[in-house]
One Martini backbone bead per residue (centre of mass of N, CA, C, O) as a GRO file, in nm:
protein
  509
    1UNK     BB    1  21.763  -8.033  13.140
    2UNK     BB    2  21.970  -7.857  13.283
    3UNK     BB    3  22.187  -7.742  13.497
    4UNK     BB    4  22.107  -7.490  13.740
    5UNK     BB    5  22.101  -7.188  13.870
    6UNK     BB    6  22.018  -6.963  14.082
    7UNK     BB    7  21.713  -6.791  13.989
    8UNK     BB    8  21.482  -6.617  13.873
    9UNK     BB    9  21.130  -6.689  13.864
   10UNK     BB   10  20.859  -6.802  13.691
   11UNK     BB   11  20.554  -6.847  13.766
   12UNK     BB   12  20.315  -7.094  13.810
   13UNK     BB   13  20.004  -7.279  13.747
   14UNK     BB   14  19.948  -7.549  13.942
   15UNK     BB   15  19.634  -7.599  13.935
   16UNK     BB   16  19.606  -7.620  13.629
   17UNK     BB   17  19.833  -7.840  13.561
   18UNK     BB   18  19.701  -8.058  13.762
   19UNK     BB   19  19.424  -8.103  13.622
   20UNK     BB   20  19.592  -8.172  13.326
   21UNK     BB   21  19.829  -8.397  13.370
   22UNK     BB   22  19.724  -8.635  13.178
   23UNK     BB   23  19.689  -8.472  12.922
   24UNK     BB   24  19.996  -8.383  12.913
   25UNK     BB   25  20.111  -8.671  12.893
   26UNK     BB   26  19.974  -8.738  12.617
   27UNK     BB   27  20.096  -8.510  12.458
   28UNK     BB   28  20.401  -8.570  12.518
   29UNK     BB   29  20.403  -8.860  12.405
   30UNK     BB   30  20.316  -8.798  12.112
   31UNK     BB   31  20.547  -8.620  12.057
   32UNK     BB   32  20.769  -8.836  12.107
   33UNK     BB   33  20.670  -9.041  11.900
   34UNK     BB   34  20.722  -8.874  11.648
   35UNK     BB   35  21.034  -8.858  11.696
   36UNK     BB   36  21.110  -9.171  11.723
   37UNK     BB   37  20.979  -9.277  11.466
   38UNK     BB   38  21.149  -9.096  11.257
   39UNK     BB   39  21.423  -9.278  11.292
   40UNK     BB   40  21.252  -9.562  11.153
   41UNK     BB   41  21.038  -9.517  10.918
   42UNK     BB   42  21.231  -9.566  10.654
   43UNK     BB   43  21.328  -9.863  10.644
   44UNK     BB   44  21.085  -9.985  10.466
   45UNK     BB   45  21.106  -9.731  10.238
   46UNK     BB   46  21.377  -9.768  10.073
   47UNK     BB   47  21.299  -9.892   9.804
   48UNK     BB   48  21.084  -9.676   9.715
   49UNK     BB   49  21.270  -9.427   9.747
   50UNK     BB   50  21.484  -9.526   9.546
   51UNK     BB   51  21.293  -9.542   9.292
   52UNK     BB   52  21.214  -9.231   9.309
   53UNK     BB   53  21.519  -9.075   9.364
   54UNK     BB   54  21.796  -9.214   9.323
   55UNK     BB   55  22.012  -9.265   9.545
   56UNK     BB   56  22.287  -9.289   9.681
   57UNK     BB   57  22.443  -9.443   9.936
   58UNK     BB   58  22.499  -9.194  10.094
   59UNK     BB   59  22.234  -9.045  10.067
   60UNK     BB   60  22.073  -9.277  10.206
   61UNK     BB   61  22.207  -9.246  10.481
   62UNK     BB   62  22.137  -8.944  10.523
   63UNK     BB   63  21.840  -8.970  10.509
   64UNK     BB   64  21.811  -9.158  10.757
   65UNK     BB   65  22.045  -9.025  10.976
   66UNK     BB   66  22.024  -8.695  11.001
   67UNK     BB   67  21.817  -8.681  11.213
   68UNK     BB   68  21.966  -8.794  11.455
   69UNK     BB   69  22.231  -8.628  11.420
   70UNK     BB   70  22.083  -8.353  11.480
   71UNK     BB   71  21.946  -8.411  11.752
   72UNK     BB   72  22.178  -8.497  11.948
   73UNK     BB   73  22.351  -8.215  11.962
   74UNK     BB   74  22.075  -8.033  12.031
   75UNK     BB   75  21.969  -8.114  12.323
   76UNK     BB   76  22.134  -7.943  12.509
   77UNK     BB   77  22.083  -7.675  12.393
   78UNK     BB   78  21.769  -7.671  12.408
   79UNK     BB   79  21.764  -7.720  12.713
   80UNK     BB   80  21.888  -7.443  12.786
   81UNK     BB   81  21.683  -7.264  12.634
   82UNK     BB   82  21.440  -7.360  12.804
   83UNK     BB   83  21.545  -7.248  13.068
   84UNK     BB   84  21.558  -6.939  12.964
   85UNK     BB   85  21.269  -6.908  12.770
   86UNK     BB   86  21.102  -7.174  12.770
   87UNK     BB   87  20.943  -7.474  12.693
   88UNK     BB   88  20.683  -7.405  12.546
   89UNK     BB   89  20.793  -7.237  12.327
   90UNK     BB   90  20.980  -7.454  12.206
   91UNK     BB   91  20.758  -7.658  12.138
   92UNK     BB   92  20.596  -7.477  11.940
   93UNK     BB   93  20.828  -7.434  11.741
   94UNK     BB   94  20.876  -7.735  11.681
   95UNK     BB   95  20.607  -7.802  11.562
   96UNK     BB   96  20.629  -7.609  11.319
   97UNK     BB   97  20.883  -7.733  11.198
   98UNK     BB   98  20.800  -8.027  11.173
   99UNK     BB   99  20.562  -7.969  10.983
  100UNK     BB  100  20.720  -7.831  10.745
  101UNK     BB  101  20.932  -8.065  10.708
  102UNK     BB  102  20.727  -8.290  10.636
  103UNK     BB  103  20.615  -8.158  10.384
  104UNK     BB  104  20.880  -8.140  10.240
  105UNK     BB  105  20.960  -8.442  10.244
  106UNK     BB  106  20.711  -8.551  10.084
  107UNK     BB  107  20.791  -8.343   9.821
  108UNK     BB  108  21.066  -8.437   9.743
  109UNK     BB  109  21.263  -8.421   9.438
  110UNK     BB  110  21.533  -8.483   9.596
  111UNK     BB  111  21.783  -8.600   9.799
  112UNK     BB  112  21.874  -8.324   9.909
  113UNK     BB  113  21.593  -8.220   9.995
  114UNK     BB  114  21.550  -8.460  10.200
  115UNK     BB  115  21.794  -8.402  10.380
  116UNK     BB  116  21.705  -8.113  10.465
  117UNK     BB  117  21.436  -8.189  10.584
  118UNK     BB  118  21.545  -8.390  10.793
  119UNK     BB  119  21.711  -8.184  10.945
  120UNK     BB  120  21.477  -8.007  11.031
  121UNK     BB  121  21.337  -8.214  11.191
  122UNK     BB  122  21.571  -8.245  11.396
  123UNK     BB  123  21.530  -7.960  11.516
  124UNK     BB  124  21.243  -7.990  11.609
  125UNK     BB  125  21.291  -8.244  11.790
  126UNK     BB  126  21.505  -8.091  11.974
  127UNK     BB  127  21.301  -7.901  12.099
  128UNK     BB  128  21.094  -8.116  12.223
  129UNK     BB  129  21.225  -8.351  12.386
  130UNK     BB  130  21.343  -8.215  12.651
  131UNK     BB  131  21.068  -8.103  12.755
  132UNK     BB  132  20.898  -8.357  12.816
  133UNK     BB  133  21.049  -8.440  13.074
  134UNK     BB  134  21.045  -8.169  13.226
  135UNK     BB  135  20.734  -8.135  13.236
  136UNK     BB  136  20.676  -8.392  13.398
  137UNK     BB  137  20.829  -8.300  13.654
  138UNK     BB  138  20.655  -8.036  13.693
  139UNK     BB  139  20.353  -8.162  13.695
  140UNK     BB  140  20.454  -8.411  13.882
  141UNK     BB  141  20.460  -8.393  14.233
  142UNK     BB  142  20.392  -8.674  14.279
  143UNK     BB  143  20.581  -8.947  14.321
  144UNK     BB  144  20.393  -9.171  14.210
  145UNK     BB  145  20.294  -9.036  13.958
  146UNK     BB  146  20.575  -8.975  13.843
  147UNK     BB  147  20.660  -9.273  13.802
  148UNK     BB  148  20.441  -9.340  13.595
  149UNK     BB  149  20.505  -9.122  13.385
  150UNK     BB  150  20.805  -9.207  13.338
  151UNK     BB  151  20.730  -9.486  13.241
  152UNK     BB  152  20.566  -9.404  13.003
  153UNK     BB  153  20.787  -9.235  12.863
  154UNK     BB  154  20.996  -9.462  12.833
  155UNK     BB  155  20.821  -9.659  12.655
  156UNK     BB  156  20.789  -9.463  12.424
  157UNK     BB  157  21.088  -9.400  12.356
  158UNK     BB  158  21.166  -9.715  12.308
  159UNK     BB  159  20.920  -9.795  12.101
  160UNK     BB  160  20.935  -9.604  11.857
  161UNK     BB  161  21.153  -9.737  11.691
  162UNK     BB  162  20.990 -10.014  11.662
  163UNK     BB  163  20.736  -9.888  11.515
  164UNK     BB  164  20.832  -9.740  11.254
  165UNK     BB  165  20.832  -9.981  11.042
  166UNK     BB  166  20.526 -10.040  11.065
  167UNK     BB  167  20.428  -9.766  10.966
  168UNK     BB  168  20.590  -9.762  10.711
  169UNK     BB  169  20.461 -10.026  10.578
  170UNK     BB  170  20.179  -9.897  10.552
  171UNK     BB  171  20.236  -9.615  10.400
  172UNK     BB  172  20.407  -9.711  10.147
  173UNK     BB  173  20.160  -9.842   9.994
  174UNK     BB  174  20.058  -9.561   9.906
  175UNK     BB  175  20.329  -9.368   9.981
  176UNK     BB  176  20.640  -9.257  10.063
  177UNK     BB  177  20.542  -8.962  10.167
  178UNK     BB  178  20.342  -9.060  10.398
  179UNK     BB  179  20.564  -9.079  10.638
  180UNK     BB  180  20.547  -8.758  10.657
  181UNK     BB  181  20.250  -8.644  10.623
  182UNK     BB  182  20.123  -8.767  10.879
  183UNK     BB  183  20.222  -8.535  11.073
  184UNK     BB  184  20.046  -8.293  11.016
  185UNK     BB  185  19.762  -8.353  11.139
  186UNK     BB  186  19.883  -8.420  11.419
  187UNK     BB  187  19.995  -8.126  11.467
  188UNK     BB  188  19.723  -7.974  11.430
  189UNK     BB  189  19.632  -8.095  11.710
  190UNK     BB  190  19.880  -8.040  11.907
  191UNK     BB  191  19.915  -7.740  11.903
  192UNK     BB  192  19.648  -7.628  12.044
  193UNK     BB  193  19.688  -7.823  12.290
  194UNK     BB  194  19.948  -7.685  12.388
  195UNK     BB  195  19.856  -7.396  12.427
  196UNK     BB  196  19.636  -7.495  12.651
  197UNK     BB  197  19.806  -7.704  12.844
  198UNK     BB  198  20.082  -7.593  12.868
  199UNK     BB  199  20.295  -7.483  13.087
  200UNK     BB  200  20.469  -7.262  13.232
  201UNK     BB  201  20.799  -7.232  13.292
  202UNK     BB  202  21.070  -7.192  13.447
  203UNK     BB  203  21.282  -6.909  13.438
  204UNK     BB  204  21.648  -6.859  13.376
  205UNK     BB  205  21.771  -6.547  13.317
  206UNK     BB  206  22.080  -6.578  13.441
  207UNK     BB  207  22.165  -6.788  13.248
  208UNK     BB  208  22.410  -6.895  13.067
  209UNK     BB  209  22.508  -6.920  12.711
  210UNK     BB  210  22.706  -7.131  12.495
  211UNK     BB  211  22.757  -7.117  12.158
  212UNK     BB  212  23.030  -7.251  12.107
  213UNK     BB  213  22.962  -7.538  12.224
  214UNK     BB  214  22.728  -7.595  12.029
  215UNK     BB  215  22.897  -7.585  11.766
  216UNK     BB  216  23.112  -7.803  11.843
  217UNK     BB  217  22.912  -8.040  11.878
  218UNK     BB  218  22.768  -8.039  11.601
  219UNK     BB  219  23.022  -8.057  11.412
  220UNK     BB  220  23.170  -8.291  11.537
  221UNK     BB  221  22.959  -8.511  11.481
  222UNK     BB  222  22.915  -8.470  11.180
  223UNK     BB  223  23.209  -8.513  11.095
  224UNK     BB  224  23.237  -8.802  11.198
  225UNK     BB  225  23.003  -8.923  11.019
  226UNK     BB  226  23.099  -8.832  10.739
  227UNK     BB  227  23.380  -8.967  10.749
  228UNK     BB  228  23.274  -9.250  10.783
  229UNK     BB  229  23.104  -9.278  10.521
  230UNK     BB  230  23.328  -9.201  10.325
  231UNK     BB  231  23.516  -9.433  10.390
  232UNK     BB  232  23.314  -9.654  10.286
  233UNK     BB  233  23.252  -9.523   9.981
  234UNK     BB  234  23.389  -9.278   9.822
  235UNK     BB  235  23.194  -9.061   9.656
  236UNK     BB  236  23.319  -8.752   9.738
  237UNK     BB  237  23.597  -8.870   9.850
  238UNK     BB  238  23.882  -8.964   9.958
  239UNK     BB  239  24.016  -9.136  10.209
  240UNK     BB  240  24.196  -8.911  10.327
  241UNK     BB  241  23.963  -8.700  10.352
  242UNK     BB  242  23.785  -8.862  10.546
  243UNK     BB  243  23.989  -8.874  10.774
  244UNK     BB  244  24.016  -8.567  10.814
  245UNK     BB  245  23.722  -8.524  10.891
  246UNK     BB  246  23.712  -8.714  11.136
  247UNK     BB  247  23.946  -8.571  11.289
  248UNK     BB  248  23.813  -8.303  11.309
  249UNK     BB  249  23.580  -8.388  11.481
  250UNK     BB  250  23.738  -8.493  11.709
  251UNK     BB  251  23.873  -8.220  11.774
  252UNK     BB  252  23.614  -8.061  11.840
  253UNK     BB  253  23.542  -8.246  12.090
  254UNK     BB  254  23.795  -8.184  12.250
  255UNK     BB  255  23.734  -7.882  12.281
  256UNK     BB  256  23.469  -7.913  12.415
  257UNK     BB  257  23.561  -8.064  12.669
  258UNK     BB  258  23.760  -7.847  12.762
  259UNK     BB  259  23.558  -7.621  12.780
  260UNK     BB  260  23.362  -7.747  13.001
  261UNK     BB  261  23.579  -7.749  13.224
  262UNK     BB  262  23.603  -7.421  13.236
  263UNK     BB  263  23.321  -7.366  13.270
  264UNK     BB  264  23.082  -7.269  13.504
  265UNK     BB  265  22.839  -7.328  13.285
  266UNK     BB  266  22.782  -7.596  13.120
  267UNK     BB  267  22.629  -7.781  12.889
  268UNK     BB  268  22.819  -8.024  13.000
  269UNK     BB  269  22.836  -8.248  13.269
  270UNK     BB  270  23.137  -8.419  13.305
  271UNK     BB  271  23.131  -8.519  13.610
  272UNK     BB  272  22.950  -8.768  13.567
  273UNK     BB  273  23.173  -8.960  13.418
  274UNK     BB  274  23.326  -9.024  13.687
  275UNK     BB  275  23.097  -9.224  13.713
  276UNK     BB  276  23.076  -9.554  13.656
  277UNK     BB  277  22.769  -9.597  13.631
  278UNK     BB  278  22.700  -9.371  13.439
  279UNK     BB  279  22.883  -9.441  13.203
  280UNK     BB  280  22.769  -9.732  13.169
  281UNK     BB  281  22.485  -9.641  13.107
  282UNK     BB  282  22.537  -9.479  12.843
  283UNK     BB  283  22.665  -9.710  12.684
  284UNK     BB  284  22.411  -9.886  12.698
  285UNK     BB  285  22.227  -9.701  12.541
  286UNK     BB  286  22.401  -9.652  12.284
  287UNK     BB  287  22.424  -9.964  12.205
  288UNK     BB  288  22.134 -10.047  12.210
  289UNK     BB  289  22.036  -9.853  11.988
  290UNK     BB  290  22.244  -9.925  11.776
  291UNK     BB  291  22.135 -10.213  11.737
  292UNK     BB  292  21.844 -10.175  11.675
  293UNK     BB  293  21.844  -9.957  11.440
  294UNK     BB  294  22.068 -10.086  11.252
  295UNK     BB  295  21.926 -10.367  11.224
  296UNK     BB  296  21.658 -10.286  11.115
  297UNK     BB  297  21.748 -10.183  10.845
  298UNK     BB  298  21.886 -10.453  10.749
  299UNK     BB  299  21.642 -10.644  10.792
  300UNK     BB  300  21.432 -10.497  10.616
  301UNK     BB  301  21.596 -10.543  10.350
  302UNK     BB  302  21.614 -10.852  10.368
  303UNK     BB  303  21.292 -10.902  10.352
  304UNK     BB  304  21.256 -10.751  10.071
  305UNK     BB  305  21.535 -10.790   9.876
  306UNK     BB  306  21.564 -11.111   9.947
  307UNK     BB  307  21.273 -11.235  10.025
  308UNK     BB  308  21.024 -11.054   9.894
  309UNK     BB  309  20.878 -10.858  10.062
  310UNK     BB  310  20.649 -10.654  10.141
  311UNK     BB  311  20.633 -10.387  10.331
  312UNK     BB  312  20.389 -10.489  10.504
  313UNK     BB  313  20.504 -10.780  10.546
  314UNK     BB  314  20.759 -10.691  10.688
  315UNK     BB  315  20.641 -10.547  10.914
  316UNK     BB  316  20.489 -10.785  11.035
  317UNK     BB  317  20.750 -10.957  11.077
  318UNK     BB  318  20.845 -10.721  11.293
  319UNK     BB  319  20.635 -10.740  11.528
  320UNK     BB  320  20.782 -10.899  11.750
  321UNK     BB  321  20.974 -10.679  11.823
  322UNK     BB  322  20.771 -10.477  11.934
  323UNK     BB  323  20.628 -10.648  12.145
  324UNK     BB  324  20.891 -10.740  12.302
  325UNK     BB  325  20.964 -10.440  12.381
  326UNK     BB  326  20.720 -10.389  12.555
  327UNK     BB  327  20.748 -10.644  12.746
  328UNK     BB  328  21.037 -10.553  12.843
  329UNK     BB  329  20.940 -10.296  12.982
  330UNK     BB  330  20.746 -10.430  13.187
  331UNK     BB  331  20.953 -10.649  13.299
  332UNK     BB  332  21.178 -10.470  13.416
  333UNK     BB  333  21.044 -10.365  13.672
  334UNK     BB  334  21.054 -10.667  13.797
  335UNK     BB  335  21.358 -10.752  13.755
  336UNK     BB  336  21.531 -10.548  13.896
  337UNK     BB  337  21.470 -10.600  14.207
  338UNK     BB  338  21.571 -10.901  14.188
  339UNK     BB  339  21.874 -10.879  14.012
  340UNK     BB  340  21.953 -10.615  13.915
  341UNK     BB  341  22.128 -10.405  13.713
  342UNK     BB  342  22.357 -10.574  13.616
  343UNK     BB  343  22.204 -10.833  13.526
  344UNK     BB  344  22.002 -10.691  13.341
  345UNK     BB  345  22.186 -10.542  13.137
  346UNK     BB  346  22.377 -10.782  13.062
  347UNK     BB  347  22.147 -10.976  12.987
  348UNK     BB  348  22.013 -10.814  12.756
  349UNK     BB  349  22.266 -10.794  12.574
  350UNK     BB  350  22.317 -11.109  12.555
  351UNK     BB  351  22.043 -11.172  12.420
  352UNK     BB  352  22.097 -11.016  12.159
  353UNK     BB  353  22.348 -11.176  12.074
  354UNK     BB  354  22.205 -11.450  12.066
  355UNK     BB  355  21.974 -11.383  11.865
  356UNK     BB  356  22.176 -11.312  11.621
  357UNK     BB  357  22.338 -11.583  11.556
  358UNK     BB  358  22.161 -11.752  11.351
  359UNK     BB  359  22.189 -11.543  11.102
  360UNK     BB  360  22.480 -11.664  11.001
  361UNK     BB  361  22.333 -11.920  10.843
  362UNK     BB  362  22.195 -11.749  10.638
  363UNK     BB  363  22.033 -11.676  10.335
  364UNK     BB  364  21.771 -11.686  10.082
  365UNK     BB  365  21.604 -11.823  10.290
  366UNK     BB  366  21.349 -11.918  10.487
  367UNK     BB  367  21.275 -11.831  10.865
  368UNK     BB  368  21.007 -11.776  11.023
  369UNK     BB  369  21.042 -11.880  11.314
  370UNK     BB  370  21.341 -11.789  11.378
  371UNK     BB  371  21.288 -11.494  11.318
  372UNK     BB  372  21.086 -11.447  11.542
  373UNK     BB  373  21.272 -11.530  11.773
  374UNK     BB  374  21.489 -11.319  11.725
  375UNK     BB  375  21.312 -11.067  11.757
  376UNK     BB  376  21.230 -11.117  12.045
  377UNK     BB  377  21.516 -11.110  12.171
  378UNK     BB  378  21.586 -10.829  12.073
  379UNK     BB  379  21.354 -10.657  12.191
  380UNK     BB  380  21.374 -10.767  12.497
  381UNK     BB  381  21.680 -10.703  12.541
  382UNK     BB  382  21.693 -10.406  12.481
  383UNK     BB  383  21.471 -10.301  12.678
  384UNK     BB  384  21.599 -10.407  12.942
  385UNK     BB  385  21.866 -10.259  12.905
  386UNK     BB  386  21.765  -9.969  12.888
  387UNK     BB  387  21.612  -9.947  13.154
  388UNK     BB  388  21.858 -10.013  13.326
  389UNK     BB  389  22.043  -9.779  13.224
  390UNK     BB  390  21.849  -9.548  13.308
  391UNK     BB  391  21.846  -9.617  13.617
  392UNK     BB  392  22.161  -9.583  13.648
  393UNK     BB  393  22.173  -9.285  13.569
  394UNK     BB  394  21.976  -9.158  13.772
  395UNK     BB  395  22.098  -9.292  14.050
  396UNK     BB  396  22.402  -9.165  13.992
  397UNK     BB  397  22.243  -8.901  14.028
  398UNK     BB  398  22.174  -8.622  14.157
  399UNK     BB  399  21.909  -8.412  14.197
  400UNK     BB  400  22.065  -8.162  14.071
  401UNK     BB  401  22.148  -8.356  13.806
  402UNK     BB  402  21.905  -8.484  13.655
  403UNK     BB  403  21.872  -8.307  13.406
  404UNK     BB  404  22.151  -8.366  13.283
  405UNK     BB  405  22.115  -8.676  13.277
  406UNK     BB  406  21.874  -8.677  13.081
  407UNK     BB  407  22.017  -8.532  12.841
  408UNK     BB  408  22.230  -8.748  12.805
  409UNK     BB  409  22.066  -8.981  12.749
  410UNK     BB  410  21.908  -8.865  12.494
  411UNK     BB  411  22.169  -8.837  12.337
  412UNK     BB  412  22.252  -9.135  12.333
  413UNK     BB  413  22.003  -9.230  12.182
  414UNK     BB  414  22.033  -9.051  11.915
  415UNK     BB  415  22.326  -9.134  11.856
  416UNK     BB  416  22.284  -9.433  11.833
  417UNK     BB  417  22.091  -9.423  11.590
  418UNK     BB  418  22.291  -9.274  11.395
  419UNK     BB  419  22.533  -9.483  11.425
  420UNK     BB  420  22.396  -9.736  11.356
  421UNK     BB  421  22.354  -9.659  11.048
  422UNK     BB  422  22.632  -9.574  10.978
  423UNK     BB  423  22.820  -9.810  11.068
  424UNK     BB  424  22.650 -10.052  10.955
  425UNK     BB  425  22.605  -9.928  10.672
  426UNK     BB  426  22.912  -9.913  10.600
  427UNK     BB  427  22.991 -10.203  10.636
  428UNK     BB  428  22.793 -10.323  10.434
  429UNK     BB  429  22.906 -10.159  10.187
  430UNK     BB  430  23.206 -10.253  10.200
  431UNK     BB  431  23.129 -10.556  10.138
  432UNK     BB  432  22.919 -10.557   9.903
  433UNK     BB  433  23.060 -10.417   9.659
  434UNK     BB  434  23.310 -10.633   9.625
  435UNK     BB  435  23.095 -10.884   9.631
  436UNK     BB  436  22.992 -10.793   9.347
  437UNK     BB  437  22.986 -10.932   9.062
  438UNK     BB  438  22.996 -10.960   8.755
  439UNK     BB  439  22.750 -10.946   8.486
  440UNK     BB  440  22.659 -11.078   8.221
  441UNK     BB  441  22.546 -10.797   8.011
  442UNK     BB  442  22.663 -10.584   8.187
  443UNK     BB  443  22.739 -10.272   8.246
  444UNK     BB  444  22.948 -10.073   8.416
  445UNK     BB  445  22.739  -9.862   8.506
  446UNK     BB  446  22.537 -10.078   8.621
  447UNK     BB  447  22.735 -10.188   8.833
  448UNK     BB  448  22.803  -9.939   8.985
  449UNK     BB  449  22.512  -9.888   9.080
  450UNK     BB  450  22.460 -10.169   9.221
  451UNK     BB  451  22.709 -10.124   9.435
  452UNK     BB  452  22.574  -9.913   9.625
  453UNK     BB  453  22.308 -10.113   9.659
  454UNK     BB  454  22.049 -10.331   9.686
  455UNK     BB  455  21.830 -10.119   9.597
  456UNK     BB  456  21.977 -10.040   9.335
  457UNK     BB  457  22.000 -10.330   9.207
  458UNK     BB  458  21.688 -10.370   9.193
  459UNK     BB  459  21.642 -10.132   8.997
  460UNK     BB  460  21.826 -10.230   8.767
  461UNK     BB  461  21.698 -10.506   8.727
  462UNK     BB  462  21.418 -10.392   8.640
  463UNK     BB  463  21.514 -10.242   8.391
  464UNK     BB  464  21.658 -10.479   8.240
  465UNK     BB  465  21.572 -10.752   8.275
  466UNK     BB  466  21.550 -11.069   8.254
  467UNK     BB  467  21.821 -11.271   8.298
  468UNK     BB  468  22.008 -11.038   8.377
  469UNK     BB  469  21.844 -10.927   8.603
  470UNK     BB  470  21.824 -11.185   8.767
  471UNK     BB  471  22.133 -11.226   8.809
  472UNK     BB  472  22.183 -10.957   8.961
  473UNK     BB  473  21.982 -11.009   9.197
  474UNK     BB  474  22.122 -11.271   9.302
  475UNK     BB  475  22.393 -11.150   9.355
  476UNK     BB  476  22.309 -10.920   9.540
  477UNK     BB  477  22.189 -11.087   9.758
  478UNK     BB  478  22.444 -11.255   9.842
  479UNK     BB  479  22.619 -10.994   9.901
  480UNK     BB  480  22.429 -10.896  10.127
  481UNK     BB  481  22.440 -11.146  10.315
  482UNK     BB  482  22.742 -11.126  10.363
  483UNK     BB  483  22.737 -10.837  10.477
  484UNK     BB  484  22.537 -10.895  10.713
  485UNK     BB  485  22.718 -11.091  10.860
  486UNK     BB  486  22.937 -10.882  10.932
  487UNK     BB  487  22.742 -10.697  11.095
  488UNK     BB  488  22.659 -10.907  11.304
  489UNK     BB  489  22.944 -10.969  11.419
  490UNK     BB  490  22.989 -10.685  11.524
  491UNK     BB  491  22.742 -10.675  11.715
  492UNK     BB  492  22.801 -10.921  11.886
  493UNK     BB  493  23.077 -10.819  11.992
  494UNK     BB  494  22.978 -10.549  12.118
  495UNK     BB  495  22.750 -10.668  12.311
  496UNK     BB  496  22.940 -10.874  12.465
  497UNK     BB  497  23.148 -10.665  12.573
  498UNK     BB  498  22.932 -10.499  12.727
  499UNK     BB  499  22.823 -10.709  12.910
  500UNK     BB  500  23.088 -10.762  13.053
  501UNK     BB  501  23.151 -10.480  13.142
  502UNK     BB  502  22.898 -10.447  13.321
  503UNK     BB  503  22.964 -10.686  13.514
  504UNK     BB  504  23.234 -10.555  13.610
  505UNK     BB  505  23.163 -10.238  13.672
  506UNK     BB  506  22.922 -10.298  13.825
  507UNK     BB  507  22.782 -10.315  14.114
  508UNK     BB  508  22.638 -10.502  14.343
  509UNK     BB  509  22.297 -10.493  14.453
   0.00000   0.00000   0.00000
């Protein structure tokens, strides 16, 4: 996944891997689908999970996004380890970890146990994800076939996050733990297939690996996320302490960046970011996934807890987003050559901002047709922008830097998913809690619990019952809608500014 120096290589059996190349592609895409789906599969399951484990607002955010936030900083690290020790070995270890963590998450008795299991899922996913793209490049030596394979890989990577809520909606109707347990039988099939089909990759035995840089990146990003969440909720520490944690994370990343500039063989080739097209493409991927994943979580809760849809019905209501994302991926390949990367990326981001705007006038009433239209605009626009950004990233990097560029793109994807939940979820919590007024007949303890999240308020309202419970749920729904409007405004502003920046910074094709 990362740029490597010339070193002795372990030879591979090209004839064997060539004969099974399309089977290998299916195996790698199924592996990638498991990883990307897991980033969003819990979005529909939030109400059921909240009722079963009763997590706090901060615990709920950590349950949802610790997976992506663990994957993101580990991608570069495991990419370099794959270069040094072999990608097949790393994939097989990742499969085992992913399966064990999935079983642990399914039967987690407490929120903390589930958070730890999701973190282990992230470690397994980070082992698998970088190798999928690298192995495709290794197996498909014909340029035309490689283009097809990479196109399929890109579609699976981008569509996985959109498919997650739909799968979650189907499985949560059986049991909330099924959204994790379903991974186990799939991995029991994939593991022996990977042992038989995956080729041994070239091993760069002489390449140095800097553990200090890996530690700095992991703890820097996690400290940033934890500080941001605590600043919004304040459940574990006061505001000043949250700010200090956030600044500590920022400091660790500054040290990381300076260290990469000094190293002869860095974990992250920061020289790529000096190229305006590359940096713009990375920001496009980051904010595109940020908007898609973060808004999916908010809108899934809106459908279930505000409009009263069942998990399966909510998943079906979000189906236009999934289908339009797939269509956007297919259409982007034809749109790009006609209007260029700049117009495609900025137009896609602008379309998402436009599709979100009508939701600012909605309350607790239903808008089935307009909701479907908005989902279509969001899914199509995000996918078009993501593929244009991906193309921008890869074309702005030289052939010798292609592996490093791909690793940075995947990191931006996963970091965008984690930050989308963290930032938009925190904003929603910050506006929702003070916006929920006291309800006559409710105790202070009950109100404090209800102010943690809309899912928690629904759980409290069900326990209280009667007119008091109904009044609490109505008030919580309106408080959440008002918070959702604030979140949408932030998203629209960010997407619009990014669209304008892309139009200005990217050269005309």
